[in-house]
C-alpha positions as CSV (number, residue, x, y, z in Angstrom):
1,M,118.6,93.9,113.0
2,P,115.1,94.5,111.4
3,P,113.7,91.5,109.5
4,A,114.6,91.3,105.9
5,N,111.2,90.1,104.6
6,L,108.7,91.6,107.1
7,I,107.5,95.0,108.3
8,V,106.3,94.9,111.9
9,D,104.5,98.0,113.1
10,A,103.7,97.6,116.8
11,G,101.9,100.4,118.6
12,A,100.6,100.6,122.2
13,A,97.7,98.2,121.6
14,L,97.7,97.3,117.9
15,A,100.3,95.6,115.7
16,T,100.5,95.1,111.9
17,V,102.7,92.4,110.5
18,T,103.3,92.7,106.7
19,V,105.0,90.1,104.6
20,N,107.3,92.2,102.5
21,R,108.4,90.2,99.4
22,P,106.1,91.9,96.7
23,R,108.4,91.0,93.8
24,V,107.6,87.3,94.4
25,L,104.0,87.9,95.6
26,N,105.1,87.6,99.2
27,A,105.9,83.9,98.8
28,L,107.0,82.0,101.9
29,D,110.6,80.7,102.1
30,D,112.5,79.5,105.1
31,L,113.7,82.9,106.1
32,T,110.2,84.4,105.9
33,L,108.8,81.6,108.0
34,H,111.5,82.1,110.5
35,E,111.0,85.9,110.7
36,L,107.2,85.5,111.0
37,S,107.7,83.0,113.9
38,E,110.1,85.4,115.6
39,A,107.7,88.3,115.1
40,F,104.7,86.4,116.6
41,A,106.9,85.2,119.5
42,E,107.7,88.8,120.3
43,L,104.1,89.9,120.0
44,A,103.1,87.1,122.4
45,A,105.6,88.5,125.0
46,A,104.2,92.0,124.5
47,P,101.4,92.4,127.1
48,G,100.1,95.6,125.7
49,I,99.2,94.2,122.3
50,R,95.5,93.6,122.0
51,C,95.0,92.9,118.3
52,V,97.2,92.1,115.3
53,I,96.6,92.5,111.6
54,L,98.5,90.2,109.2
55,T,98.8,91.3,105.6
56,G,101.0,91.3,102.5
57,A,103.0,94.1,100.9
58,G,101.8,95.5,97.5
59,E,98.4,95.2,95.8
60,K,98.7,91.8,94.3
61,A,99.1,89.3,97.1
62,F,98.6,88.6,100.7
63,V,100.8,85.6,100.5
64,A,100.7,83.8,97.1
65,G,101.9,80.5,98.7
66,A,105.2,78.8,99.5
67,D,108.2,79.5,97.4
68,I,107.8,76.7,94.7
69,A,111.3,77.0,93.3
70,A,112.7,76.3,96.8
71,M,110.2,73.5,97.5
72,A,111.0,71.8,94.3
73,Q,114.5,71.0,95.6
74,L,113.3,69.3,98.8
75,D,113.3,65.6,99.5
76,A,110.8,63.9,101.8
77,A,112.9,64.7,105.0
78,G,113.3,68.3,103.9
79,A,109.6,68.6,103.1
80,R,108.7,67.3,106.5
81,Q,110.9,70.0,108.1
82,F,109.4,72.7,106.0
83,A,105.8,71.6,106.8
84,E,106.7,71.5,110.5
85,R,108.1,75.0,110.3
86,G,104.9,76.3,108.7
87,G,102.7,74.3,111.1
88,R,104.5,75.8,114.1
89,L,103.9,79.3,112.8
90,A,100.2,78.6,112.2
91,A,100.0,77.2,115.8
92,Q,101.7,80.3,117.1
93,I,99.2,82.6,115.4
94,E,96.3,80.5,116.8
95,A,97.8,80.5,120.3
96,L,98.5,84.2,120.5
97,P,96.3,85.6,123.2
98,A,95.4,88.7,121.1
99,P,93.2,88.1,118.1
100,V,94.8,88.1,114.7
101,I,92.9,89.5,111.6
102,A,94.1,88.5,108.1
103,A,93.7,91.4,105.7
104,V,93.7,89.5,102.4
105,N,94.8,92.0,99.8
106,G,95.2,89.8,96.8
107,F,96.3,86.2,96.2
108,A,96.1,83.9,99.3
109,L,97.1,80.5,97.9
110,G,98.5,77.4,99.4
111,G,100.5,78.4,102.5
112,G,99.1,81.9,102.2
113,L,95.6,80.7,102.7
114,E,96.8,78.4,105.4
115,L,98.2,81.4,107.3
116,A,94.9,83.3,106.8
117,L,93.0,80.2,108.2
118,A,95.2,80.2,111.3
119,C,94.1,83.8,112.0
120,D,90.9,84.4,114.0
121,F,89.1,85.7,110.9
122,A,89.8,87.4,107.6
123,I,88.7,90.4,105.7
124,A,89.3,90.4,102.0
125,A,89.7,93.0,99.2
126,T,87.5,92.6,96.1
127,N,90.6,91.5,94.2
128,A,91.4,88.6,96.6
129,R,91.8,85.1,95.2
130,V,92.0,82.2,97.6
131,G,92.6,78.5,97.2
132,L,94.6,75.4,98.1
133,P,96.0,74.4,94.6
134,E,98.6,72.0,95.9
135,V,97.2,68.9,94.2
136,G,98.1,70.5,90.9
137,L,101.7,70.4,92.0
138,G,101.6,66.8,93.1
139,V,101.3,67.4,96.8
140,I,98.7,68.5,99.4
141,P,98.6,71.4,101.9
142,G,101.2,71.0,104.6
143,F,100.7,73.8,107.0
144,G,97.3,72.7,108.3
145,G,95.1,73.6,105.4
146,T,93.2,70.3,105.1
147,Q,92.2,70.5,108.8
148,R,91.5,74.2,109.2
149,L,89.6,74.7,106.0
150,A,87.3,71.8,106.9
151,R,86.7,73.2,110.4
152,R,86.1,76.7,108.9
153,I,83.6,75.8,106.1
154,G,82.6,72.2,106.6
155,V,84.1,68.9,105.3
156,G,82.2,68.6,102.0
157,R,83.0,72.1,100.8
158,A,86.6,71.8,101.9
159,R,87.0,68.5,100.1
160,E,85.8,70.0,96.9
161,L,88.2,72.9,97.1
162,I,91.2,70.8,98.1
163,Y,90.6,67.9,95.6
164,T,90.0,70.3,92.7
165,G,92.7,72.8,93.7
166,D,90.2,75.5,92.5
167,V,91.0,79.2,93.2
168,I,88.0,81.3,94.0
169,G,87.2,85.0,94.2
170,A,86.5,87.1,97.3
171,D,82.7,87.0,97.0
172,E,82.7,83.2,96.8
173,A,85.2,83.0,99.7
174,A,82.8,85.2,101.8
175,R,79.8,83.0,100.8
176,L,81.6,79.9,102.0
177,G,82.8,81.5,105.2
178,I,86.5,81.6,104.4
179,V,86.5,85.4,104.9
180,N,84.1,87.5,106.9
181,A,83.7,90.5,104.7
182,V,84.8,91.9,101.3
183,V,85.7,95.5,100.7
184,E,87.3,97.6,98.0
185,P,91.1,97.4,98.1
186,G,91.5,101.0,99.3
187,E,89.2,100.2,102.2
188,L,90.8,97.0,103.3
189,M,93.3,98.3,105.9
190,P,91.0,101.0,107.3
191,R,88.3,98.3,107.7
192,A,90.8,95.9,109.4
193,R,92.1,98.7,111.7
194,A,88.6,99.7,112.6
195,V,87.7,96.2,113.6
196,A,91.0,95.8,115.4
197,E,90.5,99.0,117.3
198,K,87.0,97.9,118.4
199,I,88.5,94.6,119.7
200,A,91.3,96.5,121.4
201,S,88.7,98.6,123.3
202,R,87.3,95.5,124.9
203,A,88.6,93.9,128.1
204,P,91.8,92.1,126.8
205,L,91.7,89.3,129.3
206,A,88.1,88.6,128.4
207,V,88.9,88.7,124.7
208,A,91.8,86.3,125.3
209,A,89.6,84.0,127.3
210,A,87.0,84.0,124.5
211,K,89.6,83.2,121.9
212,R,90.8,80.3,124.1
213,A,87.3,79.0,124.6
214,V,86.5,79.0,120.9
215,R,89.9,77.5,119.9
216,E,90.1,74.7,122.4
217,G,86.3,74.1,122.5
218,T,86.0,73.4,118.8
219,D,88.6,70.7,119.0
220,T,86.8,68.7,121.7
221,A,83.4,67.3,122.6
222,L,80.6,69.7,123.7
223,A,80.5,68.7,127.4
224,P,84.2,69.5,128.1
225,A,84.0,72.5,125.9
226,L,81.2,73.9,128.0
227,A,83.1,73.1,131.2
228,L,86.0,75.1,129.8
229,E,83.8,78.0,129.0
230,R,82.3,78.0,132.6
231,E,85.8,77.9,134.1
232,L,87.0,80.8,132.0
233,F,83.8,82.8,132.7
234,A,84.3,82.3,136.5
235,S,88.0,83.1,136.4
236,L,87.3,86.5,134.9
237,F,85.4,87.5,138.0
238,A,88.8,87.7,139.8
239,T,90.1,90.4,137.5
240,A,90.1,94.2,137.9
241,D,88.7,94.5,134.3
242,Q,85.6,92.7,135.3
243,K,85.0,95.1,138.2
244,E,85.7,98.1,135.9
245,G,83.5,96.8,133.1
246,M,80.5,96.2,135.3
247,R,81.0,99.4,137.3
248,A,81.2,101.4,134.2
249,F,78.0,99.8,132.9
250,V,76.2,100.8,136.1
251,D,77.7,104.3,136.0
252,K,76.8,104.7,132.4
253,R,80.3,105.6,131.3
254,P,82.9,104.0,128.9
255,P,85.0,101.4,130.7
256,R,88.8,101.9,131.1
257,F,90.3,98.4,130.8
258,A,93.9,97.9,132.0
259,G,94.3,94.3,131.2
260,N,94.5,93.0,134.8
């Protein structure tokens, strides 16, 4: 059966995952988290997928956060399980070999911003509003927001946003580095698809290796990170795509990458 709260459109090389609960601003409940996890597991097993776009249905929200009415009923044990579920999903997005672009089409608050931060980068519409407002509800981010935001924009700026719970606009999010670009709402998906298509045109094994190098390297010291980069660089010389890419450069023609 198709998922109840998602729309997954997977083509030959690109996939779009849309959280489809516009009446509640695409808020995350248990079912939506489960369906997102299933969708990304299937994308991880699909070797032809070279880039993924994650977005929300409607014009008001990417994901406005977790379902507060459902969270209000949780005790400490239930809250831990909910956080673990969201944390596993964020880790899945980060570990996907194909890059994931967040197309932020409105509110990305709390768990919504945490999902966007787990993506490789984000593009926002001018009406986007982002923030981690959990302290105003008596809690803190639970899907990795305290850690990923600090790594994305620096500890000092992250502390201010997390401690105040401030919600900021798209331009400020771009200035801080939370999103890479800001475009008009009607241009958001075309811009995200254009970037995704450019990524998909590159050697997929090389892109996956670059993603791994950045992801694992930023979580370790410089020397082992550089060693990982060298190992991944060398390993790509055993691939057919490396031979094709360099041959095409010498022949002055576009490369035809097959992903092997």
